One Martini backbone bead per residue (centre of mass of N, CA, C, O) as a GRO file, in nm:
protein
  119
    1MET     BB    1  11.630  15.821   4.965
    2ARG     BB    2  11.881  15.887   4.696
    3VAL     BB    3  12.222  16.011   4.669
    4SER     BB    4  12.494  16.144   4.568
    5LYS     BB    5  12.780  16.207   4.696
    6ILE     BB    6  12.964  16.470   4.854
    7THR     BB    7  13.200  16.672   4.910
    8ASN     BB    8  13.315  16.953   5.072
    9GLU     BB    9  13.376  17.078   4.771
   10GLY     BB   10  13.131  16.944   4.570
   11ASP     BB   11  13.208  16.664   4.484
   12TRP     BB   12  13.182  16.373   4.354
   13THR     BB   13  13.161  16.036   4.430
   14PHE     BB   14  13.381  15.749   4.359
   15GLY     BB   15  13.446  15.380   4.372
   16LYS     BB   16  13.221  15.258   4.620
   17GLY     BB   17  12.945  15.234   4.528
   18LYS     BB   18  12.707  15.243   4.773
   19ALA     BB   19  12.898  15.442   4.943
   20ASP     BB   20  12.823  15.689   4.725
   21TYR     BB   21  12.554  15.708   4.903
   22ALA     BB   22  12.284  15.888   5.018
   23VAL     BB   23  12.043  15.839   5.282
   24ASN     BB   24  11.779  15.991   5.374
   25SER     BB   25  11.886  16.220   5.588
   26ALA     BB   26  12.154  16.262   5.432
   27ALA     BB   27  12.015  16.339   5.165
   28ILE     BB   28  11.859  16.583   5.263
   29ARG     BB   29  12.096  16.747   5.365
   30GLN     BB   30  12.243  16.761   5.093
   31ASN     BB   31  12.012  16.904   4.940
   32VAL     BB   32  12.017  17.160   5.106
   33VAL     BB   33  12.306  17.244   5.051
   34THR     BB   34  12.287  17.249   4.741
   35ARG     BB   35  12.054  17.460   4.722
   36LEU     BB   36  12.206  17.692   4.876
   37ARG     BB   37  12.453  17.696   4.655
   38GLU     BB   38  12.254  17.795   4.448
   39PHE     BB   39  12.249  18.001   4.173
   40LYS     BB   40  12.098  18.213   4.004
   41ASN     BB   41  12.143  18.144   3.662
   42ASP     BB   42  12.337  17.868   3.665
   43TRP     BB   43  12.112  17.695   3.514
   44TYR     BB   44  12.007  17.651   3.192
   45ALA     BB   45  11.734  17.474   3.249
   46ASP     BB   46  11.696  17.674   3.528
   47VAL     BB   47  11.716  18.010   3.594
   48ASN     BB   48  11.513  18.014   3.864
   49SER     BB   49  11.692  17.859   4.023
   50GLY     BB   50  11.770  17.950   4.322
   51ILE     BB   51  11.963  18.207   4.460
   52ASP     BB   52  12.006  18.565   4.472
   53TRP     BB   53  12.305  18.631   4.582
   54PHE     BB   54  12.403  18.880   4.430
   55GLY     BB   55  12.163  19.067   4.503
   56LEU     BB   56  12.151  19.024   4.818
   57LEU     BB   57  12.474  19.077   4.877
   58GLY     BB   58  12.494  19.371   4.719
   59SER     BB   59  12.319  19.477   4.965
   60ARG     BB   60  12.196  19.654   5.211
   61GLY     BB   61  11.936  19.536   5.421
   62ASN     BB   62  11.875  19.202   5.333
   63GLU     BB   63  11.821  18.999   5.565
   64ASN     BB   64  11.520  18.919   5.530
   65ALA     BB   65  11.544  18.823   5.234
   66ILE     BB   66  11.748  18.604   5.289
   67LEU     BB   67  11.586  18.439   5.493
   68ARG     BB   68  11.341  18.383   5.304
   69SER     BB   69  11.502  18.234   5.084
   70ILE     BB   70  11.609  18.011   5.262
   71GLU     BB   71  11.343  17.907   5.372
   72LYS     BB   72  11.213  17.833   5.102
   73THR     BB   73  11.430  17.635   5.006
   74ILE     BB   74  11.412  17.435   5.238
   75LEU     BB   75  11.096  17.375   5.232
   76GLU     BB   76  11.124  17.275   4.915
   77THR     BB   77  11.271  17.037   5.016
   78GLU     BB   78  11.275  16.721   4.997
   79GLY     BB   79  11.195  16.606   5.339
   80VAL     BB   80  11.119  16.865   5.475
   81ALA     BB   81  10.938  16.973   5.757
   82THR     BB   82  11.119  17.169   5.955
   83ILE     BB   83  11.213  17.477   6.104
   84THR     BB   84  11.396  17.573   6.404
   85THR     BB   85  11.659  17.717   6.272
   86LEU     BB   86  11.738  18.068   6.161
   87ARG     BB   87  12.056  18.225   6.093
   88LEU     BB   88  12.217  18.538   6.046
   89SER     BB   89  12.525  18.614   6.159
   90SER     BB   90  12.668  18.722   5.878
   91ILE     BB   91  12.826  18.981   5.668
   92ASN     BB   92  13.086  19.035   5.487
   93SER     BB   93  13.295  19.229   5.278
   94ASN     BB   94  13.281  18.969   5.059
   95ARG     BB   95  12.985  18.859   5.046
   96VAL     BB   96  12.949  18.662   5.305
   97ALA     BB   97  12.734  18.425   5.435
   98PHE     BB   98  12.636  18.333   5.771
   99ILE     BB   99  12.471  18.027   5.855
  100GLN     BB  100  12.207  17.888   6.065
  101ILE     BB  101  12.079  17.544   6.083
  102ARG     BB  102  11.761  17.383   6.172
  103PHE     BB  103  11.614  17.060   6.094
  104THR     BB  104  11.334  16.854   6.007
  105ASP     BB  105  11.251  16.549   5.893
  106ILE     BB  106  11.048  16.281   5.785
  107PHE     BB  107  11.224  16.090   5.999
  108GLY     BB  108  11.287  16.283   6.267
  109SER     BB  109  11.546  16.423   6.195
  110SER     BB  110  11.807  16.631   6.309
  111SER     BB  111  11.964  16.918   6.153
  112GLU     BB  112  12.287  17.076   6.171
  113MET     BB  113  12.414  17.391   6.028
  114GLN     BB  114  12.695  17.556   5.868
  115GLU     BB  115  12.708  17.828   5.636
  116SER     BB  116  12.899  17.957   5.355
  117ILE     BB  117  12.790  18.221   5.136
  118GLY     BB  118  12.896  18.359   4.814
  119ALA     BB  119  12.955  18.615   4.554
   0.00000   0.00000   0.00000
């Protein structure tokens, strides 16, 4: 597996040839991050892809629904084998969710990440 690398801000990298691509476990990790940051109805070609972050973060008491949506998205990402840790550490007053994730990919590599995603 090989994908174009993105910066921490979510922009594609250019100008370094093959060094601008993530491969194997790094590519899978990047795909997980990208899919988690995708909002439902955000892409005109597939309005059903992504997570309904606006709906989920707009109401109280949706922690289980948020976790299930995150879990489904991660497990449906090509190359992810299992999720070993999935925690929703908090949702702040600005409707930003802070999540902790650890998963194992098809190469046997374990990735751990913390993401903040908001509406």
